[in-house]
C-alpha positions in Angstrom: -4.7 14.4 -4.8 -1.1 13.6 -5.8 -1.9 10.0 -6.6 0.6 8.4 -9.0 -0.6 4.8 -9.2 -3.5 2.7 -7.7 -3.1 -1.0 -6.9 -5.8 -3.5 -6.0 -6.5 -7.0 -4.8 -9.6 -9.0 -3.9 -11.0 -6.5 -1.4 -8.8 -3.5 -1.1 -7.0 -0.7 -2.9 -3.6 1.1 -2.2 -2.7 4.4 -3.8 0.9 5.3 -4.2 1.2 9.1 -4.0 3.8 11.2 -5.7 5.4 12.0 -2.3 6.1 8.3 -1.6 3.3 7.9 0.9 0.5 5.3 0.7 -3.3 5.6 1.1 -5.3 2.4 1.6 -9.0 1.6 1.7 -11.4 -1.3 1.4 -11.4 -4.5 3.5 -9.2 -4.3 6.6 -8.2 -7.9 6.3 -7.0 -7.5 2.7 -4.9 -4.4 3.4 -7.5 -1.7 3.2 -6.9 -0.4 6.7 -5.4 3.1 6.4 -3.9 3.0 9.9 -1.6 0.1 8.7 0.1 2.4 6.3 -0.3 5.9 7.8 3.4 6.0 8.9 4.9 4.5 5.7 6.9 6.9 3.5 9.6 6.7 0.9 7.7 4.1 -1.2 8.7 3.7 -4.9 6.6 0.7 -5.9 3.7 -1.4 -4.6 3.1 -5.0 -5.3 -0.1 -6.9 -4.6 -1.5 -10.4 -4.5 -5.1 -11.6 -3.7 -5.1 -10.5 0.0 -2.0 -8.3 0.7 0.3 -5.6 -0.4 4.0 -5.0 -0.3 5.7 -1.7 -0.7 9.3 -1.3 -1.9 10.9 1.7 -0.2 13.7 4.0 -1.5 16.2 2.4 0.9 15.5 -1.1 -0.4 13.4 -2.3 2.5 10.0 -3.8 2.1 6.9 -3.0 4.1 4.0 -5.6 3.9 0.4 -5.3 5.1 -2.9 -7.2 4.6 -3.8 -10.8 5.4 -1.1 -13.1 6.9 
């Protein structure tokens, strides 16, 4: 619950929640590994490409996860 927007790529999904946290699922190698984002907070927007995600945080920093 509390999901604002869902983003996807080739093999994974990332849900941006209203509280600025992220929930991920799907292929681990494409960014679907929840443990990669379990400590991420303050997210305002998520961007995705075919195999990875990047989260823009409130403080202007970026957190990226998924395939290298």
